[in-house]
C-alpha positions as CSV (number, residue, x, y, z in Angstrom):
1,X,2.1,4.5,-13.1
2,X,4.8,2.5,-11.2
3,X,5.1,-1.2,-11.6
4,X,3.2,-3.3,-9.1
5,X,5.3,-5.6,-6.9
6,X,4.9,-9.2,-7.9
7,X,3.7,-10.3,-4.5
8,X,0.9,-7.8,-4.5
9,X,-0.1,-8.8,-8.1
10,X,-0.2,-12.5,-7.2
11,X,-2.0,-12.0,-3.9
12,X,-4.7,-9.8,-5.5
13,X,-5.4,-12.6,-8.0
14,X,-5.5,-15.2,-5.1
15,X,-8.0,-12.9,-3.3
16,X,-10.2,-12.8,-6.3
17,X,-10.2,-16.6,-6.7
18,X,-10.9,-17.2,-3.0
19,X,-13.8,-14.6,-3.0
20,X,-15.4,-16.4,-6.0
21,X,-16.4,-19.2,-3.7
22,X,-20.0,-18.6,-2.4
23,X,-20.1,-17.0,1.1
24,X,-22.5,-19.7,2.4
25,X,-19.9,-22.4,1.7
26,X,-17.0,-20.6,3.4
27,X,-16.2,-21.8,6.9
28,X,-14.6,-19.6,9.6
29,X,-11.0,-20.7,8.7
30,X,-11.6,-19.9,5.1
31,X,-13.0,-16.4,6.0
32,X,-9.9,-15.9,8.3
33,X,-7.6,-16.6,5.3
34,X,-9.4,-14.0,3.2
35,X,-9.3,-11.5,6.0
36,X,-5.5,-12.0,6.4
37,X,-5.0,-11.6,2.7
38,X,-7.0,-8.3,2.7
39,X,-4.8,-7.1,5.6
40,X,-1.6,-8.0,3.7
41,X,-2.8,-6.1,0.6
42,X,-3.9,-3.1,2.7
43,X,-0.5,-2.8,4.4
44,X,1.7,-3.6,1.4
45,X,0.0,-2.3,-1.7
46,X,1.4,1.0,-3.0
47,X,-2.2,2.3,-3.5
48,X,-2.8,4.5,-6.5
49,X,-6.2,5.9,-5.8
50,X,-8.5,6.5,-8.8
51,X,-11.6,8.7,-8.5
52,X,-14.5,7.7,-10.6
53,X,-18.3,8.0,-10.8
54,X,-20.9,5.2,-10.9
55,X,-24.6,5.6,-11.9
56,X,-26.9,4.9,-9.0
57,X,-30.0,5.4,-11.2
58,X,-30.7,7.5,-14.4
59,X,-30.6,10.8,-12.4
60,X,-28.0,10.1,-9.7
61,X,-24.3,9.3,-9.7
62,X,-22.0,8.6,-6.8
63,X,-18.2,9.3,-6.6
64,X,-16.1,6.3,-5.7
65,X,-12.4,6.0,-4.8
66,X,-10.5,2.8,-5.4
67,X,-6.9,1.5,-5.8
68,X,-6.1,0.7,-9.5
69,X,-3.8,-2.0,-8.3
70,X,-5.7,-4.0,-5.7
71,X,-9.2,-2.7,-6.3
72,X,-9.7,-1.8,-2.6
73,X,-12.5,0.8,-2.4
74,X,-12.0,3.8,-0.1
75,X,-15.3,5.6,-0.4
């Protein structure tokens, strides 16, 4: 695993903090900031895709793909 650039590491943390605010209290400007952060992460993160499975119910699982650095999901 390569080292994650510091700007991506920090911006992923910021995204997590901003997304912790309830959606109903986010105004359009706030949502625009989050959208710009997601765009920045998408274009600059050196994605390392991890394949995993999650349980949907006791008899069903689903395969998921996500970046181990920024947690963006691809499936």
